[in-house]
C-alpha positions in Angstrom: -7.1 -11.0 -10.6 -7.0 -7.5 -12.1 -6.8 -6.7 -15.8 -7.4 -3.7 -18.0 -10.7 -3.3 -19.4 -11.5 -0.8 -22.2 -15.2 -0.6 -21.4 -15.8 3.1 -20.5 -19.4 4.1 -18.9 -20.0 7.4 -17.2 -20.2 7.0 -13.4 -23.5 9.0 -13.3 -25.2 6.2 -15.5 -23.8 3.4 -13.3 -24.7 4.6 -10.0 -28.5 4.9 -10.9 -28.4 1.1 -11.7 -29.7 -1.6 -9.7 -26.7 -3.8 -8.5 -26.3 -7.4 -7.7 -23.5 -9.4 -5.8 -20.2 -10.7 -7.5 -17.1 -12.1 -5.9 -14.8 -9.8 -3.9 -11.2 -8.9 -4.2 -8.7 -6.3 -2.8 -7.7 -6.0 0.8 -10.1 -9.1 1.3 -13.4 -8.6 3.0 -11.8 -8.3 6.4 -9.5 -5.3 5.3 -12.2 -3.2 4.1 -14.4 -3.8 6.9 -11.4 -2.7 9.2 -11.1 0.5 7.1 -14.9 1.3 7.5 -14.9 0.7 11.2 -11.8 3.1 11.8 -13.4 5.7 9.7 -16.8 5.6 11.3 -15.2 6.0 14.8 -13.8 9.4 13.6 -16.8 10.9 11.9 -18.3 14.3 13.1 -21.6 14.2 14.6 -22.8 15.9 11.5 -21.3 13.3 9.1 -22.4 10.5 11.1 -26.0 11.6 10.9 -25.6 12.0 7.0 -24.2 8.5 6.7 -27.0 7.2 8.6 -29.6 9.1 6.5 -28.0 7.6 3.3 -27.5 4.1 4.4 -30.3 3.8 6.8 -30.5 3.5 10.5 -28.5 0.5 12.0 -26.2 0.3 9.0 -22.4 0.9 9.3 -19.5 1.6 7.2 -17.9 -1.6 8.1 -20.9 -3.7 7.1 -19.8 -6.3 4.3 -22.7 -4.8 2.0 -21.2 -1.4 2.4 -17.5 -1.8 2.8 -17.4 -4.6 0.1 -20.2 -3.4 -2.2 -18.0 -2.2 -4.8 -16.4 -5.7 -5.2 -19.9 -7.4 -5.1 -21.1 -5.5 -8.1 -18.0 -6.1 -10.4 -19.5 -9.2 -12.1 -22.7 -7.2 -13.2 -20.8 -3.9 -14.0 -17.4 -4.8 -15.4 -16.9 -1.3 -16.5 -15.9 -0.6 -12.8 -13.2 -3.0 -12.8 -10.3 -0.4 -13.5 -11.6 2.0 -10.8 -10.1 -0.1 -8.0 -6.3 0.7 -8.8 -3.9 2.7 -10.7 -0.9 1.0 -12.6 1.9 3.4 -11.9 5.1 1.9 -13.3 7.2 0.8 -10.2 10.5 2.4 -12.0 8.8 5.9 -11.8 7.8 8.0 -9.0 5.1 10.2 -10.3 1.7 9.8 -11.4 1.0 10.8 -15.2 -2.8 10.8 -15.9 -2.3 10.2 -19.5 0.0 7.3 -18.9 -1.6 5.9 -15.8 -5.3 6.7 -15.8 -6.7 7.2 -19.5 -10.0 8.4 -19.7 -10.1 8.7 -15.9 -10.5 5.0 -15.4 -8.5 4.6 -12.2 -8.8 4.8 -8.5 -7.3 8.2 -8.1 -9.9 9.8 -10.7 -12.8 7.9 -9.3 -12.3 9.0 -5.7 -12.3 12.6 -6.8 -15.4 12.1 -8.8 -17.5 10.4 -6.1 -16.3 13.0 -3.6 -18.2 15.4 -5.8 -21.2 13.5 -6.1 -21.4 12.8 -2.2 -21.0 16.5 -1.4 -23.6 17.5 -4.1 -26.8 19.3 -2.7 -28.7 18.5 -6.0 -27.7 14.8 -6.6 -30.2 12.2 -6.0 -30.1 10.2 -2.6 -29.5 6.9 -4.5 -26.5 8.4 -6.3 -25.1 9.8 -3.2 -25.4 6.7 -1.4 -23.6 4.7 -4.0 -21.1 7.4 -4.1 -20.5 6.9 -0.5 -20.2 3.1 -0.9 -17.6 3.5 -3.6 -15.6 5.9 -1.6 -15.5 3.5 1.4 -14.1 0.9 -0.8 -12.0 2.8 -3.0 -10.1 4.7 -0.3 -9.3 1.3 1.2 -8.2 -0.1 -2.3 -5.7 2.8 -2.8 -4.0 2.1 0.4 -3.0 -1.6 -0.7 0.5 -0.9 -2.2 -0.2 -3.2 -5.2 -3.2 -1.2 -6.2 -1.0 1.6 -7.1 2.0 -0.1 -8.7 3.1 -2.4 -11.5 6.3 -3.9 -12.4 7.5 -5.6 -15.6 9.7 -8.6 -15.9 12.7 -8.9 -17.9 10.8 -9.4 -21.3 8.7 -6.3 -20.4 5.5 -8.1 -19.4 3.6 -6.1 -16.7 2.6 -8.2 -13.6 -0.8 -6.7 -13.3 0.0 -5.2 -9.8 1.8 -8.4 -8.6 -1.1 -10.8 -9.7 1.1 -12.5 -12.3 3.9 -12.7 -9.6 4.0 -16.2 -8.4 5.4 -16.6 -5.0 5.4 -19.0 -2.0 3.8 -17.6 1.2 5.8 -18.8 4.3 6.3 -22.5 4.2 3.3 -23.4 2.1 4.0 -25.9 -0.6 1.2 -24.4 -3.1 2.0 -21.3 -4.8 0.2 -18.1 -4.7 0.6 -14.6 -6.2 2.1 -11.4 -4.7 -1.2 -9.4 -5.1 -3.3 -12.0 -3.0 -0.5 -12.0 -0.4 -1.0 -8.3 0.2 -4.7 -8.5 -0.2 -5.6 -11.1 2.3 -2.9 -13.6 3.4 -0.8 -11.2 5.4 -3.8 -9.8 7.2 -5.4 -13.1 7.8 -2.2 -14.7 8.9 -1.8 -12.0 11.8 -5.6 -11.7 12.5 -5.9 -15.3 13.4 -9.2 -15.8 15.1 -9.7 -12.1 15.8 -12.8 -10.7 14.1 -12.3 -7.6 11.8 -13.9 -5.1 14.1 -11.8 -6.1 17.2 -8.7 -5.9 15.0 -9.8 -2.5 13.8 -10.1 -1.4 17.5 -6.7 -2.4 18.2 -5.4 -0.4 15.2 -7.5 2.6 16.0 -6.1 2.8 19.5 -2.8 3.2 18.3 -3.7 6.2 16.1 -2.2 9.4 17.9 -3.3 13.0 17.3 0.1 14.0 15.6 -0.2 10.7 13.3 -3.7 11.5 12.4 -2.8 15.1 11.5 0.0 13.9 9.3 -1.9 11.4 7.6 -4.9 13.9 6.5 -2.5 16.1 4.8 -1.9 16.0 1.1 -4.1 15.0 -1.9 -5.6 11.8 -3.1 -2.7 11.8 -5.7 -0.3 12.2 -2.9 -1.7 9.1 -1.1 -1.6 7.1 -4.1 2.1 8.0 -4.8 2.7 7.0 -1.1 1.2 3.6 -1.7 3.5 3.4 -4.9 6.5 4.0 -3.0 5.7 1.4 -0.4 5.2 -1.2 -3.2 8.7 -0.4 -4.3 10.2 -0.2 -0.9 8.6 -3.1 0.7 6.3 -5.1 -1.5 8.6 -6.0 -4.4 11.7 -5.7 -2.4 13.5 -9.1 -2.5 10.9 -10.7 -4.8 12.1 -11.8 -8.1 10.4 -10.6 -10.9 11.4 -13.7 -13.2 12.8 -17.4 -12.4 11.6 -19.7 -9.8 8.9 -18.3 -7.3 10.4 -16.4 -4.3 9.6 -17.7 -1.0 8.2 -15.1 1.3 9.7 -16.1 4.7 8.8 -14.9 8.4 11.0 -11.8 8.0 9.2 -10.5 4.8 5.9 -11.3 6.4 6.7 -9.3 9.5 7.7 -6.4 7.7 4.4 -6.8 5.7 2.4 -6.6 8.7 3.8 -3.3 9.6 2.8 -2.0 6.4 -0.5 -3.3 6.2 -1.5 -2.3 9.8 -0.5 1.3 9.2 -2.0 1.4 5.7 -5.3 0.3 7.0 -5.2 2.8 9.7 -4.3 5.5 7.4 -6.9 4.5 4.9 -9.5 4.9 8.0 -8.4 8.2 9.0 -8.3 9.5 5.4 -11.7 8.0 4.6 -13.1 9.8 7.7 -11.5 13.2 6.4 -13.2 12.7 3.0 -16.6 12.0 4.5 -16.5 14.6 7.1 -15.6 17.3 4.7 -18.2 16.0 1.9 -20.9 15.6 4.3 -20.8 19.2 6.0 
């Protein structure tokens, strides 16, 4: 579950530390591995060689300890918590840095910072490796709509990107929260027994040249606003902010699959664009 943390530590200090595992969140492990696999399939030979040099031969962007590394370290480095999302109020349609990303503690600003570290010709190899891992994860995070939006209930209480919005998923008796539905449950529901890399291949095959060209356009901020709009038009649509938990039926879940599949594919394409540019 997300929450705001006020701890602020410079990224250049963090990425020189030794890190240890912690529980994972956001798109679930499968979603981040899917994004990594799609991105790796679109790397230029130059970028592919640079990634291999930074991660080590035989390592892949889709490996759990790469794609989900930024989640694994959150227990040891809680100052990174706010880096995974940006709480743009759902009633607005724009990103205001002073309102939504104080002190640069949000996913938009962190992606921009780590792009610079990765592209640096003078940064240490360890710093560039960790910048790479952060980018693999954060670009994925930003494409989960609830990592770019937050709604308030009738009392003005923010729902922390859907974490406090209690719902029923399909016909399940137990309740869950809207954020978890979009992080993992929709993906797992449609993946079934399919492994993440095979699912990634299915999504990759549907990426046309015109789609990829359109997706690569725009800035990191533009991509976050796109996710924010999807949260407003699809994620929160029909889901009550107050009262008894909304039951998310088959129609809602089917629409959710269309959004998650396309967002995972977009994230893979855009991550590859960032890495190809940064690793020239």
